[in-house]
Structure formats: C-alpha cells, structure tokens
N, C-alpha and C positions, 0 to 999 in steps of 0.2 A: 798456255800450258797451265796455269793453276787451274781452270775448268776441267781440264783432262785428269788430274790429279785429285781432285774432288770425287768423278767418278770411280776411282778405284776403290774398292772393297777394303780396310784395313784390319777387318776380322776375317781370319784364315778358318776359324773353325766351324766344322761341316755341320749343318743345319738337319736336325733329326726331329721328326715329326712324333709327337708324343699320342696315341689313341689312349681315349679316355674310357675305359672299361670297367671301372669301380662303380660306386655308389654314385659320382657324379657322370654319367654318360648322356649321350644326346637325349635320351627318352625321359629321363628325371629332369634334365633342365628344362625340358620343353613343357613339361608338368609344373614346374615352381613358374615357368613364364606363364602359362595359362593362368594358374590361380593368383598370381600377382594383377594380371589383368581382369580378371573377372572377378575375382573375389568370392569363388566357390568351387565345390569339386567337380570333375569332368565326368560325363554320362557317354558310356559308349553301347554299340547294339553287338551281336554275336557272345563271345565269350571272352577269356583272357589268351592274349597271343602266347603267354607263357609256355614253355614245355615243361611238362610233367613226364615222371614216369608211367610208361603205359604198356600195353598189350604187345608192342612191337619189342619191348624186353622179355619176351618169352618167345620160345621155340615149341615146337611140337615134333615129338618124335616119330619116325615112320614106323609101320610095322614091316618087319622082313621076313626072319626065321622065327621069331619067338611068338610073333603074330602074323597072320595070315592078312594081308592087305586085301581089299575088296576090289572087286573088277569095277570100274570107273563107267562102263559101258554096257554091262549086263546085269550088274545087280546093281538093287536098289538101295536107299539111304533114306529112311523115313524122316521128315521134318515135320509132321505135324505136331502141334504143340498145346496140350490142355494147361489152362492156368487158371486159379483160383477154386480149386476143389474141395478146401479144408471143410465149408460149411455150405457153400452156395449149393442148389440142389440144378443149376445150369451153367456150371462152368463156360468158362470163356474158351472156344476152341476155334484155334487158327489153324494156316496151313504154313505157315514159315514161323520162326521164335524172332522175327523181326517187328515191330509195332510202330508204328509213328505216336511221337510222343506230343505232350501237350503245348499246342501253339495256338494263341488266341486269335480269334477277329480282331482286329484293329492293330496288333503287333502285325499278322499279315492281312493280304488283301482279300477280297471273299472269294476272286478268282482261285487265288493261290490254295485257299481251305477246301473249294471245292473240287480242284484238281488232285489235293491230297486224298481227299474223300474216294474219288474215283479209283485212283491207283491201289487202295484197299481193296476195292470191290476185284479188282483184276487179279490179284496177286493172292486174296483171301487172307488179310490179316485186319488189325482195328486201326483206328485213330483217334484219340483224344482230341476234344474240344479245345483245352485249356481253359486261359482266364477268361474269354470275352462271350461266353453264353454258346450257345448250341443253335448255330445255322441251319434253317433247314433245309437248305442245298447241302450239309456236310451229312446230315443225318439222311437223307435220302439218297444218297451215292453212297455211303460207305459199307463194306460189308460186316465189321464188327464196330459199335460204337461203344466207347467209354467217355463217361461225365466227369468232369472235376466237381469236387466239393470245396469251394474255396473260404477262407475267412471271412469274406466279405457276403457271402453266399449270392453273390451277383447270378441272376439266372438260373439259380438252382430252384425249380419249380416240380412238382408232381408231374406233369408234364414231359420233361426233360428227364426225371427220372425214368418214365413209363418207356422214354425212348432208348435206355441205356442198355448197353449189354453187358456194362459192369460200371461200377462207381470208384472213384479214386479220390481221398481225402488228399488233399494237398498240404502237406505242412511246411516243405522247404524247397526251396529251387535251387539247384547245384551251381547257377553262373551267379548265384547273390543269397547263401543262407543267410538267414535270421531276419532277412528283409522279405520283401512281396513284390508284386507287379508294378511296374512303372511304365506308364505308357504317354508320351510326350504331347502335348496339346497341338502339334503339327499333325497328329494322326487322329485325333479327336476331330472328325468332320460332325456333320448334322446328323447324317446316317449313323454313324458309330455312338454319339450322344443318345438318341435316340434308343439304338439297341442295348445299349449300357445303361439306360435312364441316368445319365450325368451332364452335367454342364457344358457345352460346347466351348472348344478352346482352350482349356486349361491341362495341367497336367494331371494326370491320374496316379496318385500313389496309394495301390491296394494297401489292407488290413495284413501288418505281419502275423496275426495269429488269430485262431480263431476264439471267438468273444465268449464262447460257451466250452471249451476245451481247456482248463488250467492245470491240469493234472492226469496221470494214469487212470485215476476214477472217473474223472468227465470222458476220457476216451472211450473207457466201458460203456458208461452210458451212451454215449453219442452211437455205438456200435449197435446198441441194444434198438436204440431208436431206429435205426436204420435198416436193421432187419425185420422189424415188424411193418416199416413201409414199404419193402421190396418183399415181403413173405418170404426173405432168405432164399429168393430164386436167382439172383445175380451175385455174381463175387464183389467184394469190397475190399480195394487195396488201399494202402498208405504209402503217400511219396515224402521222402525225406531227403533234405540234401546232405551230403556226406560230410559229417563232423564227426560226432560221438556216436558211431555205429553202433557199435557193442552195445550201449545202452539203450539205444533208442529201438533197435530192433525187437529187444526182450521185452519192452514197454508193449510194443505194438502187435508182438504174438500173444502177450497175456491179456490184450485188450480184446483178442478175437477176429484177428483181421484174417482175411483170404489170402492175399499176398502183399508184398513189400515192393516197391520202387527206390532203386538207390541213385540219387541223381549227383554224380561227381562234379569234382571242379573243374572238367574240361567243357560241362554242358554250357549252350548258348541261351540267349534271350535277346528279348527285343531292346530292352534299355537296362543296363545297372550301372550304379557309379564304378569307375575304374578301380578306386581303392578297394571296394567290394570283392569283384570278378579275379583282382588279381592276389588277394590274401585271406578271403575266406574260404575255408571248406578244405577237404581232402582230395587226390586224385582219385578217379575212379577206380583204380586197379586194387590200391591197399583197402578202400572203402568196401570193394566187392568181396575181397577176404574177409574183411571183418565180419560182413553181415553173414557168410557162411557159418564160420566160425561159430556164431552168436545161435544161428539157427540148430547148428548141430551140437552146439553145446545144451540145448533145450530138449533136444529129441524130437523136433519137428521138421527138418531137414526137408523129408519126404512130403511133409504136409500143406505147408505154406508156400507158394511159389514165389519165386525171387527174380525181380526183373531191374536190369541195370542201364542206366543212361550216361552219355556224356563222352564224347569224343570218339564214339562206334563210327568207324570211318571205311570199314570192309568186312570180307566175309571170315577172314583169321581173325580179326577182333571177335567175331560171334563165334565162331570156334573154339577159341580160348577163352572166353567168359562163361560158356556153357562147360567146358571142362574143367574151369575153377569151381561152378557150382550155381550158376545163372540159369534160369529155366527158357528166359528170354531178355531180348534188348530190346532198348526202343531208340529210334533215331530221330532228329529233329535237323541239325545245321544240315547233314548228309543229302537229305531230302530236301532241301533247299537248294543245293548245289545243282544236284538232279534238275531240278526245274530252271536254273541259269544263275543263282547266287555267285557271286566270285567271292564273297565273304571279306568284302570290305569294312568291316566293323563300324558302319552307319548305319543300321538298321534303324535307328533311334530318330534319325531325319524324315524318314517319311519320303524319301526320294529318290528310292529304288527306281535304278533304271530297266530294271527286269518284269516290274509290276508285281514283284511280290510281297516285299515289304514295305508297300507304302497303300495310300489311302488318297492318291492322286486318281481323278476319273481316266486322265490321258495315260498317264503310266500305267494303270491297270489293264488297260486295252493292248499294252503289248506282250501280257502274258494269254496265250492260247492254252486255254484249260484241256482240251484233249490232248494236244502233242505235249503239253507239261505232265499230265496224269498217266501218259504213256512212259515218258521219261523217269518218272519216279518208281511205276511199277517194273520197269527194266533195271532200274538199279537195285530196287529188293531183290528181284529174282537173280538177279547176279549174284549179289553177296549172300545169297540162300545157297546157290551153285558152287561159289567158293569155299562155303562153310560145309558143305556136302564133300567135295573133293579133299579139304583138310581131314574129315572123318573118315572118310574110306581110307584114305592112304594110314589113318592110324589103326584101322581094321574094324571101323564101327558099321553096320547095317542101320542104327538108329543114330543121328545128331546128338541126341540126349544122350547118349551112351560114352560120350567125351568125356574122360576124369582128369584130375590131378595129377594121375601117374603119365598121362601122356606129354606132358610138359617139362621144359627145363628153363630155367633162368638163363639169360645171357649176361645179364650184368649181377654185380654184387647188391646192388640197390635192390633189383627185383626180387633176388633171392631173399631179401632181408624182409622185406614189404611181403611177400607172400609166403615165405616157407617152401617154396619150390628149389628143388637141388639145382644147383649151379650144373652148367652146361658140361659134360663131360666128367662129372662127379657125381658122388650122393651128399657132398656136403652142402648143410644150409646152418644157417644163423642160428641161434637159440632164442628164446623169448629174452636174455637179457640183452640183445640187440634191437629190441622192440617189435619183433615178430609178434602178431596176435592169433 
C-alpha cells in the first residue's frame, strides 16, 4: 500500500506549457549556445530568414470603367527595357526588365554560372559576373554581360572591360551592407585559387571599400577615368546596399552615374555573418521608395536608370516595383531556386547537393547545364508574363507605364513606408510618420 500511495500525484494543479516567443526564443538560445561553444559569430548562406515588409503588402488596382483593361490575348504589352542611357552611347537593351544579379564564380559552381548565362541568351536579358572574375563560359554564353568593379579590383582587367556591355561599381551588398564578399575556405579549390589569384584553403574576406574612393570627389574622378577607358560607350552603374539611400543616391547622381542598383535587406549571398544579415540595412520596399524620391528631387528620374534587387520572387513583385519607379529588377535567389536550390541557408559550407553552391567535383556533376538554363529561362519568362498580366489588367500597353496611382497599400506599415494610399481609401501617412 505504501508503494501505491507513492505513485499518486500530490499536486492537482494542471500543467500549462509556456512557449517562449520573446527575447529568449529557441533561435536566440541556439545562437548563445553556438557562441559559447565556438567563441565566434556564426556564418550563414543565402539571406536573412526574417520577414520584412515587402511587395506583398501592396495591391494593384484593376481597370474597369475609369480605364479600359487590355485584351490579354489580342493586344501586346511591351517589355523591352533600356538601361543606362544617361551618358552612355550604347545603353544596355534587354527584352525583359528582369536581370540576373551578381553572383560570383566561387560562391556558385562553374556549371551554375554557365547555366545562368545560357538562360539570359534564351530570354534576352543580362547577367552580372559578381565578385569572382569573369568566366569565359559566362561571357561566351550570355546575351548581355555586366562586369563588376570590386574594391579589390579582382579580375578587373582591360580584357574584361572590353567584354562588358555595362560596368557596375559595387559599393555595398544588401545581405551584408558595410561589409564585403566572404568566401569560405571549403570553396576555395585549386582552380578557384588560381582564378582569383589567392592562396588555397583559407577564408577570403574581400575589401569592404574602394581604396581610391574616399568620398564624393573621388567617385567623380573614378567616373571620369572609367568614361575615358570605355570611351563612354557602355553604361556605368553603381550598386549600393539599402541604408542611407536618400543621401547615397544623390551622391551617385552628382558623380555622373548612368544607373543605380539598390540591393535591399532581403538580398541573398554566399556567406555572411548572421548578425549582419539580420540587423544591417533596410528592406527593399522602403529603399526603392527613397531612391525614387531622391531621383525625383534632383529632377533626373527619367535620366538615371534604377534597378532594384532583394527578395524579388514573382511577376507581381516586378510590376509593383516598376509602378513605384524601378526601371528593372535583378534576381539571384529566385534563379538559384529555379535551378534546384531549396534555400537551406547553408551555401557557405560548399556541400550543395544540387551542384549549385559548391566546388565539389562530384556534386557539380549533378547539375545538368542545359536543363538548368532552360528552367531559369522558363522562370524569367513566367515572371515577365505575370508582370504583363498585371500591367494589362491595370490598362497598360507597356510594362513601364505602371505607376504609383495603380497601387494601394494593404497594411498601415506599407502605407507609412511608401506613401501609397491605404486600400479602400485615399489616406496616407504624412512625413511626421517617417514617410520619405
């Protein structure tokens, strides 16, 4: 009897499971344990898993009686896009406003880079070589080639300039603004080391800023130098991470740039400190609004091309970005997903099972270049078609005729960030609430 009595519960209070959703949630606890064990910050691939306000918080107003919609099957909607016509004699002309953003050979396999290049040739758009130099396979297979000018000047040669249809001075990366490229030792093979002229088997930390640009005056001098080298034939873009967008855009315009690339906080990367990708920079949506306002304030909105990247996933995002004021969008993660990426956030490890974000010879063989190229091309074409559907429903015969008046904000947050009226009303927040 004594043993039976011991088994009986003495406390009749029901147990309630508390789920920690505050500061000490499972993620933050895991971060503490990692740092306690390793004594260093954590690196992560792709981008931040945080949810930011985005283009899903905007809706498009369809045409009914006030404006007539466009016949989907019998009337055309033009998508051809001209970028960098401010000073360049030969602006970048693409058949869709959807570009492939800069992703380096090193972060991606040679097969993945080749597939992306082939995809641009199928749909008539451009690819950016990214940080790791210009692969011959990329240049030979691309429709239009954008060549990056890095702070390190890695692989920036006269030969590569001659191969470029446009140049892009990179100042910041949306996934890690204020920082630079980070390629883990696991990806620096003998081939990559030779291509980048680096030691094999050590982590690469690129320069975070240009050694010859310490302010607006230096940027002006750099622009003059590049104009002389290229004889003003091709456009020169400037890529900045979304931060102090208003001020940065104005400096770039005064320096004589042909176009500006705004890389928002949702942007991806091969590797970045978790603390950086989660806490540095601002989302793509408000960054785009600020960039447009800055160009309008300077009276150059129709002269300077504006490209936005970071979190662009479907054709509705494309149409909404153009309606706000973008001339084109650039995609990275979406193109990788089209090839097979599952966004596991482990690109930095170099063990991509799909042969995309790896330099392992056996894993790279898993990526069929031709099939991957066609999948990316299909994806870009589908995004273009989706954007056209939205534009036609809004009564446009040109995708670039989309405008702010076609949009409404679904949330108060989006309304405050964009100045676009709240859905079902003409109400907007004023500047006192932070709208720029």
